[in-house]
N, C-alpha and C positions, 0 to 999 in steps of 0.2 A: 504494500500500500504506500503511495507517495507520501513523503513526510511534509506536512504543512508547516510553514514557518512564515511569520514569527509567532503563530498561535495567539493572535490577538482576539479581540471580541468578534471580528468578522470571520476569522477562521473557525472559531468555536461555533458561531452560528451556522457556518457551512457544514461542519461535522455533525451538528445536531440533525441535519437533514440527510446527508449522504452517507454517514456511517455513525448513527447514534451510539454513544458509548454504553448506554443502558439497554440496547436492543435485545429482545429475547426472540429467538427464532420460533415460529409456530410449530405445532405438531403437524407432521406431514400427512397428507391425504393418502389413501391407499394407492391411487394412481392418478396422474395428471394427464390432461390432454396435451399440455406443452410445458416442458421444462426449459428455461432459458438460462444459459451459462454466460454471465457477463451483463452488467447493467450500464454499459455505455449506450450510445445512441441506438445501435441496432437492437440491443437487448431490451431497452426501455420501450421502444416503439413496438417491438414484437409482443412484449408482455401486455402493454396497455391495450393494443388492438385486439389481441386474443381474448383478454378478460372482458373487454367491452362487448364482444360477441357472445359471451356466456361461457367460454371455455374455462376449465380449471387450470390455473397457471401457477407455476413456481418460478421465482426469479432468484438466481444465486449470484452473489457478488463478494469477492474476497477483499476488495479494496474500497474505493470510493464510488458510490453510485453517481451516475452522470459521466463516468469515464473520462477520457482525455479531454473531450470537447469542453465540458463544463469546468473541470478542475485545473488542467494544465495545457489546454489547447485553445480552441476557438474563442471562448469567452474571455479568459484573462489576456490573451494576446491582442484581441481587438480593443479591450479596455486600455492597454498600454499604448497601442498604435494611436488611438484617439487622443490620448493625453499628449503624445509626441506631436501630433498635428496641431494641437492647441498651442504648444510651446512654439512651434514653427510659425503659426499664424500670428502669434503675438509679436514675434521678432520681425515679421515681414510686412507689417501694416503700412510702412512708409510708401510702398509701391501703389497703394490705394489712397494715399493722402491721410492715412490714419496714423495715430501716434505709435511709434515703434517702442517695444518693451525692452528694457535693459535687465540685466541680472541673470542668474542661473536657473531660476525657478525652483520649485520644491518637488524633487523626485520622490521623496518619501510620501508626500501627500498624494501624488499621482498614483503610486502603488497602493496606498491605503484606499483610495477611491475604487480602484479595480477590485480589491478584495471585498469591499462593502457591496459593490454591485454583483459580484459573483455569488456572494452569500445570499443576496436577495433572489437571484435567479434560481438558486439551487433548490428552492422549495418544490419546483415543478418536477425535478428529477429525484426527489428524496424518498426514503423508505416510508415515512408516514403517509405521503400521498399515494404511493402505490398500494399500500395496505388498504387505503380507503377505496381504491379501485377494485378491490377483491383479489389482488395478487398476493400469494404467500411469498414473503420476502425472507430469504435466508442469507444472512451475512456470514461468510466463512469460505474456506477453500473447497470447491466442489471437484470431485473426480468421478469419471465414469467407472463403474464396477461391472459393467456388462453392456450388451447391445441395447438394453432398454431400461437402464437404471443408473442413478448417480447418487453418490454419498456426499453429505456436507455436515460437518459437526456431529458425526455419529448417526445422523438421520439418513434413511434410505428413501430416495425419491424415484418411484417407478413412473414411467412415462409411455404414452402412446407415440409422441413425437418430441424431439428436442431440437434446440438450435444453439449452436456454438457461436457466441458473440463476444469472445474474450478480448478482442481488440489487438492493439500492437503497442510497442514501446520504442523509445528512442534507441537507435543503434549507434555504436561508436566504432571507428576504424582501429585496426591494430597498430597504433602508433606507440613506439617505445616511450615509456614514462607517462603516458596520458592518464592511465588509471590512478596514479598517485598524485596527479596535479590538481585535483579538486575542480574539474571542469564542470560546466553547466550544460544542461539540455533543456528542452522545452518543459521537462518535468520539475526543474529546479530554478529556472531563471526568474519565475514570477514570485519567488520568495525574497528577492533582493530588496533591500530598504535603502541602500546607499548607492549612488551612481558611481560606477567604476570610472576612474579618470581615463584609463586605457582599456579598450574593449576589443578583443579579437574574436573572430568568427571563422570556423572551419566549415566550409560549404556555402555555396551561393545558389541554393535552391530557394523555394518560397520562404521557409522559416528563416533561413540565414539572411536573405535580403530584407525581409520585414523587420527583423530585430536589429540588423545593422543600421538601417535607416532610422528606426525609432530611437536607438541609443545615441546616434549621431545628433539627432534633433534635440535630445535631452541635454547634450553637451559633451558626450564622451568622445575621445579620439578613437575612431573605429578603423580596424584593418580586417579585411576579408581575404582569406586564403582559399583558393579553389583549384581543383585539378582541371576544370574546363577552360575553354577559350573565352567564354563570356558568361554572364549571370543567366539564370533561368534557362538552362540548356534545352529543356523540353518545349519552350515556347518559340513562336515565330521569331527569327533572329532580329527583325526590325523592332519588334516589341521589346525584346531583351535589351537592345541598344538604348531605347528610350529610358528604360528603368536604370540601366547602368549609368547613363548620363545624369539622371536625377540623383542617384546615390552620390556621384562625384560632387554635384553641386551642394549636397548636404554635408560634404566633408568626409565621406567614406573613402578610404584608400583600398582599392581593389587590386589584388595580386593574382592574375589568372595563371593557369598552367603551373601551379605550385604544388609540390609534393612535400608534405610535412614529414620531417625526418625524426624529430624528437620533441618532446615537451617535458620540461623540468620545472618544478616549483622550488624557488629559493627565496626564503624570507617573505613568503606570501605573494611573490611575483611569478607569473608564468613566463618562462623563457622558451620561446618557440623557434626551433631551427628548421629551415626549409630549403629546398632547392628549386630552381626554375631555369629557364633557358639562359637567363643572364648570369647564372651562377648561384652560389649559396647565399643565404641571408639569415638574419636573426631579428626577431622583434620581441619586445616584452609587453606583457599585458597584466592588468590587475584582475581581470576576469576573462574567461575563455568559454565561448559557446560552441558546442559541437552540434552541427545541424546537417548530417549527411544521410539521413534516411531513417526508416523505421523497420522494426522486426516484429513479426506476428507472435502473439502470446499462445504458443502451442505446447509448451512444456508442462509436465506434471498435471495433465488433465485426464490421464487415462485413455487417451485417444486410441492407443493400440488395443486396449481391452474392448473398446467400443467398436472396433473395426473401421476406424476413420483414417483415411490416408492423408498424410501431411508431410511437408518438408520445411526447409528454412524460409521458403517464400510464402508459406501459409497452408491452410487447409484446402485440399483439392475438392472442387465441387463441379457439378455439371451446369448446364445453362439454367436449370431450375433451382440451383443452389442446394442440391442434394449431395451428400457425401456418399462414399461407397456403401455405408450403412444407410439404407433407404429410410430408416426411422429418424435419422439425424440430418439436419440442415446446418448450414453455416452462413453467416452474414457479417458485413462490415469489414473492418480492417484486418481481421484474421484470415480473410479470403485472399486468394491470389488475384488481386485486382487493385484499382485505384483506392487510395485511402483518404476518402473525404467524408465528412459528417453527413452531407446530404445524400451521398451514395449509400451510406449505412442505413439511413432512413428508408430509402427506396428499396434496398435489399429486404429490410424487415417487412415491408408491406407485401413483397413477393412471397416471403417465407410464410406469413400467416395464411395467405391464399393457398399456397401449394401444400403446406403441412396439414392444415385442418380441413381443407376442402379438395377440390379437384386440382391436381398439379398442372396448371395450364400456363402459368406466367413464366417468362424467361428474362433473366437479367441481361442477356445479350441484346434484348430489344430496347434497353434503356438509352436515352440520350443524356449524356453526363457532362454538365458544365463544370468549370472550376475557375477560381479567382485567386490571384496573389495580391495581398492587400498592402502593397507599397503605395507611394504617391509618385506618379499615378499608378492606379491599379491595372492589372492585366487580367482580363477575363477571356475565356475561350469555351467554345462548344462545337461539337461535331468534328469533322475531319480537317486536318491541315492540307494544304495543296499537295504536298509531297505524298501524303497518305492516299489521297484520292487517285493520284497518278499511279501509285504502286498497285492500286486495285483496278487499274485499267479504265478509270473514269476520266474523260476529258473535262477540263475545268476552265471556267472563266472567272477571273479574280477582279473584284471591284474594291478600290481603296478610297476612303474619304478622310482626308486630313482634318483634324479638329480645328485647324486654323480657318477652315471654311465653314465652321459651325458657329453662328453668332454668339450663342450663350457661352460656349467654351472660351471664346475670345474675351467676352465681357467678364467672365469669372477669372481670367488670367490662368486658364487651365487648357491651353490649346496646343500642347506639345505632342499629343497622342494621335491616334487614328483608329478608324474602323475598317476592317478588311473582311470582306464577305466572299466566299467561294461558292459558285453555283455550277450546276451541271451544264456544260456547253450546249446551247441550243434550247435551253429551258430556263425557267425561273426557280427551279428547285434548289433550295439552299442546302449545301453540303456541310458547311462549317463557317465559323466566324471567329475573329479575334478582335477585341476592343481594348485599347489602351486609353484610359481616361481616369479622372479623379474618382469617379463613382461607377467604374465599369461593372462591378459586381451587381449593382442595383439595376443597370441598364440592359445587361445581356439577356435578361429573362424573356424579353420579347422575341428574340431570335431562338431561344430554347423552345419556346412554345411553337414558333413557326416550324422548326425542324420536326418536333414531336408530332404536330398535327398535320404536317404536310402542306403548310401554307407557304406559298411562294412569294417572291419579291413583287409579282404583279399585284397581289392583293394588298401587300404592305404599302405599295406605291399609291394605292387608292384609299388608304386609311389616313385620316387627318391626325396629325401629331401636333400637340400644343407648341406654340412658339412664344418665347424662345426657350428651348430646352436642349440639353446636350443629347438627349435621345433622338433629336431630329436628325442626327447622323444616320440613323437607320433608314429614315425616309429618303435622305439624300442618296444613300446607296441604292435604294429602289429606283429613284429617279435616274441615276446613272445607268442602271440596268435597262430601263425603258429606252434611254437614248441609243443604246446599242442596237435596238430593233429598227432604228431609222437607217436602213441600209441604202445604198445607191439606188436599188430598184424601187424601194419605198419612196425615196425622194422624187424619182421620176414620175411615179404615180401621183404623188401629191402635186407636183408641178403641173401635170396634165389636168388634174381636177381644178386647180385654181385658175388655169387658163380658161376652162369652161365656165367657171363661176364668176368671171368678170362682169 
């Protein structure tokens, strides 16, 4: 179970919900319709939905209910990012004629605000609420003891169906000296109360970039070391470039194609030795964040006893999220798939349908968006152009720079773009990338369009409020419409207007 620190009033309020110290496990029923292992997003949604339909449900959690998202992921990170944006906005007011703020700000107060808000949100994910929904909540380490039973705290839970939703944890690379250096991960960084003067990050994926920019905006001297050639290697290279330039403006020092050779802690300082094309180098940091990926929680669950196949990448499932043991399903971060909270939620809804009723829904049918919450944000849904071409699909790509979107210009947030990929010869949207300050809020229209099969033609005929940054989507549809004005079409129009004189 993650250690909460500083264990102030906010952390105590959080624990009262997500792992009450006086909790007494209920007497188990003879048999459950569904036993859920893990109370992160996938587990909570599965349990609540099944109980709401009238099923007898047991929910087992060894750590903190709410999982990573509530306790050490989405919720605290976005609280920290919002505070960092406020610091940045306060210092940047002069560009708008507003008074600029001086001083370092109160990092401890920003972190206390995050803990207070997290504690308030935790009631929704807490054990008392789920008991009120009719779910039998068992706090303790659960292990499968057979193909249709699980034990927790000495109690045996027989089941008709089960779902493994045990999530994932931060992974660390095998760097000499790292284990003894006192490094941070997403599971420990939100316990900081004092701003580190020098902050180092290993990894330039979403977590690394988000925290690097946030701490730079708070006032830390930030250095990011990464093996890749640019930040956010999974994203459109142009999108990654915009983010990398934004990080640099905020003072982040980025060292690409770097291999960390050793980390040592001397008198509380992390000494990091690395090599790159230009030769060897060394930096010192007061705090070190390791953000290089996540590992599924598959150990010590008795999966072999249950007949469930798994490896270091996660539990093996079919398109319907069934394991090799057809009684048992898996969902969320423990599955060999993308590790997003919203995908875990979608998995859970599929599991409830397939486990308790007819197994008709497939995870492979899902349209999965994602977002990196830097400033600007990068949101993506569907295929990238290279992926479409690899599948033999001819693509037409439309790009709308935000400098052509009036609201983005007025907001001073015009450095990004919208890029939409459509199937050549049609208006069918294959994928889209949006780089904008609120890209995550805006991409939903395109997620709906891809999911529902709505093309750019219908979007072009939909009125969008002006001025908004979401107008970029309508502009992309307008650009697609203009591609239909071929030379032949122009000749036809010319003939018509000659007749119409």
